C-alpha positions in Angstrom: 17.0 19.3 7.2 20.2 21.0 8.5 22.5 18.5 6.8 20.5 18.5 3.5 20.8 22.3 3.3 24.5 22.4 4.0 26.0 19.7 1.8 28.9 21.9 0.8 30.1 22.2 4.5 31.8 19.6 6.7 29.9 19.0 9.9 31.5 18.0 13.2 29.0 16.7 15.8 29.8 17.2 19.5 30.3 14.1 21.5 28.2 15.6 24.4 24.8 16.2 22.8 21.6 17.2 24.5 17.9 17.2 23.7 17.8 20.8 25.2 19.0 23.6 23.0 19.7 25.6 26.2 22.2 23.3 27.8 25.9 24.3 27.5 28.2 21.8 25.9 31.2 20.4 27.7 34.7 21.0 26.3 35.1 19.2 23.0 38.3 18.8 21.0 36.3 18.8 17.8 35.5 22.5 18.3 39.2 23.3 17.7 38.7 22.3 14.1 35.6 24.4 13.5 35.2 27.8 11.8 31.5 28.0 12.7 29.9 26.8 15.9 26.1 26.2 16.1 24.6 25.4 19.5 25.9 26.2 23.0 29.7 25.8 22.9 31.6 25.9 26.1 32.4 29.5 27.0 35.7 28.7 28.7 36.9 26.7 25.7 36.1 29.6 23.4 38.8 31.6 25.1 41.5 29.3 23.8 40.3 28.9 20.2 41.5 31.0 17.3 39.9 29.4 14.3 36.3 30.2 14.9 34.9 33.0 12.7 31.3 32.8 13.8 29.3 31.4 16.8 25.5 31.0 16.5 23.7 30.3 19.7 20.5 28.3 19.8 19.0 30.6 22.5 17.8 34.2 22.8 20.0 34.8 25.8 23.8 34.7 26.0 24.5 35.0 29.7 27.4 32.6 29.7 29.1 34.5 26.9 28.3 38.0 28.2 31.7 38.5 29.9 34.4 41.0 29.1 37.3 38.6 28.7 35.4 36.6 26.1 34.1 39.8 24.3 37.7 41.0 24.0 38.9 37.7 22.7 36.2 37.4 20.1 36.7 41.0 19.0 40.4 40.6 18.6 39.8 37.7 16.2 36.9 39.4 14.5 34.7 36.5 15.5 31.0 37.2 15.4 28.5 36.0 18.0 24.8 35.8 17.1 21.8 34.6 19.0 18.4 33.1 18.1 16.4 35.9 19.6 14.4 36.3 16.4 13.0 32.8 16.9 11.9 33.5 20.5 10.5 37.0 20.3 7.0 35.9 19.2 6.4 33.0 21.7 7.9 34.9 24.6 5.8 38.0 23.8 2.7 35.9 23.5 3.5 34.2 26.8 3.7 37.6 28.6 0.4 38.7 27.0 -1.1 35.4 28.2 0.1 36.0 31.7 -1.3 39.6 31.7 -4.7 38.5 30.3 -4.8 35.6 32.9 -4.5 38.1 35.8 -6.9 40.6 34.3 -9.6 38.0 33.7 -8.8 36.1 37.0 -8.2 32.8 35.2 -5.6 31.3 37.7 -8.0 31.9 40.6 -11.0 30.4 38.7 -8.8 27.3 37.9 -7.9 27.0 41.6 -11.5 27.1 42.6 -12.3 24.4 40.0 -9.5 22.2 41.4 -10.5 22.7 45.1 -13.7 24.1 46.5 -15.8 24.0 43.3 -18.0 26.8 44.6 -19.4 29.6 42.5 -17.8 33.0 43.5 -19.3 34.8 40.5 -19.7 38.2 42.2 -16.1 38.1 43.6 -14.6 37.1 40.2 -16.5 39.8 38.3 -15.6 42.5 40.8 -11.8 41.6 40.8 -11.5 41.2 37.1 -10.1 44.3 35.3 -9.4 45.7 31.9 -5.9 46.2 30.5 -7.0 49.2 28.6 -5.3 52.4 29.7 -3.0 50.7 32.3 0.7 51.4 32.6 3.3 48.8 31.6 7.0 49.2 32.5 9.2 47.0 30.2 12.6 46.4 31.9 14.9 45.6 29.0 14.1 46.5 25.5 15.2 43.8 23.0 13.4 41.7 20.4 10.8 40.3 22.9 9.9 43.8 24.2 9.5 45.2 20.7 7.1 42.4 19.8 5.2 42.7 23.0 4.7 46.4 22.3 3.0 45.5 19.1 0.8 42.9 20.8 -0.3 45.4 23.5 -1.1 48.2 21.0 -4.9 47.3 20.7 -5.3 47.8 24.5 -4.1 51.4 24.2 -1.9 51.0 27.3 0.7 53.5 28.5 4.0 51.7 27.6 7.4 52.7 29.1 10.6 50.9 28.3 13.9 50.9 30.2 17.2 50.0 28.7 20.9 50.6 29.3 21.5 52.8 26.3 18.3 54.4 24.8 18.7 55.2 21.1 15.8 57.6 20.7 14.6 55.5 17.8 12.3 53.2 19.9 8.6 53.2 19.2 7.7 53.9 22.8 9.2 56.3 25.4 12.4 54.9 26.8 14.2 55.8 30.0 17.8 54.8 31.0 17.6 51.8 33.3 19.3 53.8 36.0 16.1 55.9 36.3 13.8 52.9 36.8 13.2 53.5 40.5 11.3 56.7 39.7 8.9 54.8 37.4 8.3 51.6 39.3 5.5 53.2 41.5 3.7 54.3 38.3 3.3 50.9 36.8 0.4 48.5 36.9 2.6 45.8 35.3 6.3 45.5 35.6 7.8 43.1 33.1 11.4 41.9 33.7 13.2 41.1 30.5 16.7 41.7 31.7 19.6 39.4 30.9 21.8 38.1 33.7 25.2 39.8 33.9 27.4 41.6 36.4 25.1 44.7 36.4 21.7 42.9 36.6 22.2 40.1 39.1 19.8 40.8 42.0 18.5 43.9 40.2 15.0 43.5 41.5 15.9 43.3 45.2 13.8 44.0 48.3 14.1 47.7 48.0 13.3 47.9 44.3 10.4 45.5 44.6 9.1 47.6 47.5 8.6 50.5 45.1 5.8 48.6 43.3 2.3 49.5 44.2 0.2 46.9 46.2 -2.1 46.5 43.1 0.8 46.0 40.6 1.8 42.7 39.0 5.4 41.5 38.4 6.5 39.2 35.6 9.8 37.6 34.9 10.8 36.0 31.6 14.3 37.4 31.6 16.6 35.5 33.9 16.0 34.2 37.4 19.2 35.6 38.8 18.0 39.2 38.2 15.4 38.8 41.0 15.8 38.4 44.7 13.3 35.5 44.9 13.2 35.5 48.8 12.3 39.2 48.8 9.7 38.7 46.1 8.1 35.9 48.1 8.1 38.1 51.2 6.3 40.8 49.3 3.7 38.4 48.1 3.1 36.9 51.5 2.7 40.4 52.9 0.3 41.4 50.2 2.6 44.2 49.1 2.3 43.0 45.4 -0.9 41.9 43.8 0.7 38.9 42.0 3.7 37.5 40.1 4.1 35.3 37.1 7.5 33.7 36.7 8.9 31.7 33.8 12.5 31.8 34.9 13.9 31.0 38.4 17.1 30.3 40.2 17.9 27.5 40.3 16.2 25.6 37.5 14.6 23.1 38.0 13.1 24.9 41.0 13.4 22.5 44.1 10.1 21.1 45.2 10.5 22.7 48.7 11.2 26.2 47.4 9.0 28.9 48.9 7.9 30.2 45.5 5.7 27.1 44.9 3.3 28.2 47.7 3.7 31.9 47.6 0.3 33.6 47.4 -0.7 34.9 43.9 2.5 33.5 42.4 2.2 31.4 39.3 5.1 29.5 37.7 5.9 28.1 34.2 9.0 25.9 33.8 11.0 28.1 31.5 8.6 27.4 28.6 7.9 31.0 27.4 10.0 30.4 24.3 8.7 27.0 23.5 6.4 26.2 20.6 5.6 23.5 18.2 8.2 23.5 15.4 10.7 25.3 17.6 13.7 23.2 16.4 12.8 23.6 12.8 12.6 27.4 13.2 16.0 27.4 14.9 17.5 25.6 11.9 15.8 28.0 9.5 17.2 31.0 11.4 20.7 29.5 11.4 20.5 28.7 7.6 19.4 32.3 6.9 22.4 33.6 8.8 24.7 31.1 7.2 23.7 32.4 3.8 24.4 36.0 5.0 27.8 34.9 6.4 28.8 33.2 3.1 27.8 36.4 1.2 29.5 38.7 3.7 26.2 40.3 4.6 25.2 41.6 8.1 24.1 38.8 10.4 20.8 38.8 12.2 20.8 39.1 16.0 24.5 39.8 16.2 25.6 40.7 19.8 29.4 40.7 19.3 
């Protein structure tokens, strides 16, 4: 599909290919000849290249490229960097909604009962189930995923608060500067971590910050594993200081079989699949081709970060 739609371009295929669209490539001499890169080019190699005019990543995140030396280099060459966040906003937002609904309707616990005791705790499940309506959600990070999640949560009439580095005042919900988040953490029923991993966010949710959550609050992470002190999170879960956690991203990945998170109470894990869906690769190509047309006609590119 990609080749058929780009017959007027010359394609160079990297020697080190992967079935995963998230795996970074190794250094490849062919990249020196390219004017456009599509995939996950090696970030260190990009620092030495001068021919690239545009880099399009096959991921929503760009952690490996979110560094000042690379930003300065790309800007000096007027090289643009775009992501595929438009592809992943919908599945990631639905994944978070699924997590929230699962906790509200006690689905993980019902499944645990089905797989173990096979008893019938109907009264307990009914009493511990709750409605999302009217609850408070704190969205930490306000990009494409958060914007779509706001739309999905609208029917529940929840109180939604977003936190981002630079509020614009044009957001559809109240937004606070991320530096003020400590004041709002105790107010939230659901804290959703959508932060990217960079120098300012690594270990952002540490023991002190997690300690500001109420004991009946739920914590979700589909941002990056490095933004959470997982040992502290596990400690809070074992102590019952947080009602539960749903994690799609962890550090490291894959999570080792002996990691404490596997057995932490009320902690549920998915293996970095929030963005996955049937037809994902086709949608990635379609998104790239749309941007390629924009690039050829000197129009603004979608999901441009540099």
